[in-house]
C-alpha positions in Angstrom: 60.0 -3.9 3.7 57.1 -2.8 6.0 54.2 -4.9 7.0 51.3 -4.5 4.5 48.8 -4.7 7.4 50.5 -1.8 9.1 50.3 0.2 5.9 46.6 -0.5 5.6 46.0 0.3 9.2 47.9 3.6 8.9 46.0 4.6 5.8 42.7 3.7 7.5 43.6 5.7 10.5 44.6 8.7 8.4 41.4 8.5 6.5 39.4 8.4 9.7 41.3 11.4 11.1 40.6 13.3 7.9 36.9 12.4 8.0 36.7 13.6 11.6 38.4 16.9 10.6 36.1 17.4 7.7 33.0 16.7 9.9 34.3 19.1 12.5 34.9 21.9 9.9 31.4 21.3 8.5 29.8 21.5 12.0 31.9 24.5 13.0 31.2 26.5 9.8 27.6 25.6 9.7 27.0 26.4 13.4 29.1 29.6 13.1 26.8 30.8 10.3 23.8 30.3 12.6 25.5 32.0 15.5 26.6 35.0 13.4 23.4 35.4 11.4 21.7 38.8 11.6 17.9 38.9 11.6 16.0 41.7 10.0 12.6 42.9 11.3 11.5 45.1 8.4 8.0 46.0 9.8 9.1 46.2 13.4 8.1 49.3 15.3 10.6 50.3 18.0 9.3 49.8 21.5 9.0 52.8 23.8 9.1 52.2 27.6 6.6 54.2 29.7 8.5 55.1 32.9 6.6 54.9 36.1 7.0 54.5 39.8 3.6 52.9 40.3 4.1 50.2 42.9 1.7 47.8 41.2 3.6 48.0 37.9 6.9 47.5 39.7 5.5 44.5 41.6 4.3 43.0 38.3 7.7 43.5 36.9 9.3 41.8 39.9 7.1 38.8 39.6 7.8 38.5 35.9 11.5 38.6 36.6 11.0 36.1 39.4 8.4 33.3 39.7 6.5 34.1 36.5 9.1 34.7 33.8 12.0 33.2 35.8 14.7 35.7 34.4 16.5 35.1 37.7 17.1 31.5 36.7 19.7 32.5 34.1 20.6 36.0 35.2 20.9 35.3 38.9 18.8 36.3 41.9 20.1 39.9 41.8 20.0 40.0 38.0 23.7 40.6 38.1 24.6 37.6 35.9 25.0 33.9 36.4 26.8 31.0 34.6 24.3 28.2 34.6 26.1 25.7 32.3 29.9 25.3 32.1 30.8 22.1 30.3 33.9 21.7 28.0 31.9 19.7 25.4 28.5 21.4 25.6 29.8 24.9 26.2 29.6 27.8 28.7 26.4 29.7 29.0 25.9 32.8 31.1 23.1 35.2 31.6 24.5 38.7 31.4 24.5 41.3 34.2 21.3 43.2 33.6 21.9 45.9 36.2 23.4 49.3 35.6 26.6 48.4 37.5 30.0 48.0 36.0 30.0 45.1 33.6 26.2 45.3 33.3 24.1 46.2 30.3 21.5 48.2 32.2 23.0 51.6 31.3 23.6 50.9 27.6 20.4 49.1 26.4 17.9 51.4 24.8 14.1 50.8 25.0 14.3 49.1 21.6 17.3 47.0 22.6 15.4 45.6 25.6 12.4 44.7 23.5 14.5 43.1 20.8 16.4 40.9 23.3 13.3 39.8 25.3 10.7 39.2 22.6 12.8 38.6 19.5 16.0 37.1 20.8 18.4 39.5 19.0 20.8 42.1 20.1 20.9 45.7 18.8 22.7 44.6 15.7 20.2 41.9 14.9 22.4 39.0 15.8 20.7 36.1 17.6 21.3 35.8 21.3 22.4 32.4 22.5 20.3 30.5 25.1 17.9 33.5 25.4 14.4 31.8 25.6 12.6 34.4 23.6 10.1 31.8 22.2 8.6 32.0 25.7 8.5 35.8 25.8 7.6 36.5 22.2 3.9 36.7 23.2 4.6 38.9 26.2 2.2 41.8 26.2 3.3 45.4 25.9 2.1 46.1 29.5 4.0 43.2 30.9 7.1 43.9 28.9 7.0 47.5 30.1 6.6 46.4 33.7 9.6 44.0 33.4 11.9 46.7 31.9 10.8 49.4 34.4 11.5 46.9 37.2 14.9 45.8 36.0 16.0 49.4 35.4 15.5 50.2 39.1 17.2 47.2 40.7 20.4 47.9 42.6 23.4 48.2 40.4 26.0 45.5 40.9 29.5 45.3 39.4 29.8 41.9 37.8 31.6 41.1 34.5 30.4 37.8 33.2 32.5 35.5 31.0 31.4 35.4 27.3 29.2 32.6 26.0 31.1 29.7 24.4 29.4 27.0 22.4 31.3 23.8 22.7 31.8 21.2 19.9 28.9 19.0 21.2 26.7 22.1 21.5 27.6 23.1 17.9 26.7 19.6 16.7 23.4 19.6 18.5 22.7 23.1 17.1 23.3 21.8 13.6 21.0 18.8 14.0 18.2 20.8 15.7 18.6 18.9 19.0 19.7 22.0 20.8 17.8 25.1 19.8 20.3 27.5 21.1 19.3 30.5 19.0 15.6 31.2 19.5 15.6 34.0 17.0 15.8 31.4 14.2 12.6 29.7 15.5 10.4 32.8 16.1 7.8 34.3 13.9 9.4 37.7 14.1 6.3 39.3 12.6 3.9 37.8 15.2 1.7 40.6 16.6 2.0 41.2 20.3 -1.5 40.9 21.8 -2.7 42.1 25.2 -2.3 39.6 28.0 -5.6 37.9 29.2 -7.2 39.4 32.3 -5.6 38.1 35.5 -7.7 35.4 37.0 -8.0 31.6 37.6 -8.8 31.0 33.9 -7.4 28.6 31.3 -6.7 31.5 29.0 -4.5 33.3 31.6 -3.0 29.9 32.6 -1.9 29.3 28.9 -0.3 32.8 28.9 1.6 32.0 32.2 2.6 28.6 31.0 4.3 30.1 27.9 5.8 33.1 29.7 7.0 30.9 32.6 8.9 28.5 30.3 6.7 25.5 31.1 6.4 25.0 27.3 10.2 25.3 27.0 11.0 22.3 29.2 7.8 20.3 28.9 7.4 21.1 25.1 4.7 23.0 23.2 2.1 20.3 23.7 3.3 19.5 27.3 4.2 15.9 26.4 7.5 16.1 28.3 10.6 14.1 27.5 14.2 15.1 27.1 14.7 18.9 27.6 15.8 20.5 24.3 19.2 22.1 24.7 20.0 20.4 27.9 22.7 17.7 28.4 21.3 14.2 28.0 22.2 13.6 31.6 19.3 15.8 32.7 16.2 14.0 33.8 13.4 14.2 31.2 10.6 16.7 31.9 7.3 15.3 33.1 4.3 14.7 30.8 1.8 17.3 32.0 -1.1 16.1 29.8 -3.7 13.7 31.2 -1.4 10.9 30.1 1.1 12.0 32.7 -0.9 13.7 35.5 -4.4 12.5 34.7 -5.0 11.2 38.3 -3.7 14.4 40.0 -5.9 16.7 41.8 -5.5 20.5 42.0 -4.1 20.0 45.5 -1.5 17.5 44.1 -0.5 20.1 41.5 -0.2 22.9 44.1 1.9 20.6 46.3 4.2 19.9 43.3 4.7 23.6 42.7 5.0 24.7 46.3 6.7 21.8 48.0 8.4 20.0 45.1 6.7 16.7 45.9 4.6 14.3 43.8 1.3 13.0 45.1 3.2 10.0 46.5 5.6 12.2 48.4 8.6 11.6 46.0 10.8 14.7 45.5 10.6 16.2 42.1 13.9 16.6 40.2 15.9 19.7 41.3 15.9 20.9 37.6 12.3 21.9 38.3 12.5 25.5 39.6 10.4 24.9 42.7 12.3 27.7 44.5 10.4 30.0 42.0 7.1 28.2 41.5 6.6 28.1 45.3 6.3 31.9 45.1 3.3 31.7 42.7 0.0 32.8 44.3 -3.2 30.8 44.3 -4.7 32.6 41.3 -1.6 31.9 39.2 -1.5 28.2 40.2 -5.3 27.8 39.7 -5.0 29.4 36.2 -2.2 27.0 35.1 -4.2 24.1 36.5 -7.3 25.2 34.6 -5.2 25.4 31.4 -3.7 21.9 31.9 -7.3 20.5 32.2 -7.9 21.7 28.6 -4.8 20.0 27.1 -5.4 16.8 25.2 -3.6 13.6 26.2 -0.2 13.0 24.6 2.3 10.1 24.8 5.5 10.8 26.6 7.9 12.7 24.4 11.1 11.0 23.1 
């Protein structure tokens, strides 16, 4: 006759295993529905690119791909693709090769495809793109979007085949609980009109535009309160509070030093997650504009 304690323990273990399996299936099926969902844009007018060789337009596009929009962060410095997270639990996330080389999408994407991907976070079939920060680019003006596409289309073709995106079990669980907004298409007002960008200048209005396009709001949150970065592993250092609560004693020179040299006013190096390699390329007007915008932001407690 078997020990009753062993029987009880075996049943409890089997029940626990069953519960884990059920939870896994719920998380997997629920996350898969989000990942496979197709978004419709019934009133959306297809975007038409205005080809140009104007050096000013190409330079604007280069800056949008680089220090302003930071496309190179995910797609690599040559825009030929880059795997920026590869974690068995969280998943593997790669920016695709945007060039016209073998393995790239440069030759196949239509004007409309580019616009849908950048501003709406969906592919040509309407499926949401994973880890594409389109909430930042949804307000990108037509002129800036045109400059970005024209620039990318003329970069040197590079043959790179990137591995497919894979959302791991932890990534799926975080997606289901809203802790990792991996599909921006689900969070965007797809009918939001695309207004013209503010005039370039050291103004708070232009600074607010750059803060959104440049992903400041993505890491530091929409009200710039800082805190754990949405979608990033919990091992990542929290983003700084950029409201007066966090940097209220900073001067403009302090802010410029942070963006250009990656140092706090006290000389402490800023965490390497902050893309100083890109923000250091911002010109004085761009930095002054963002600083002017930050001066208009109300104080907020540090995000949790």
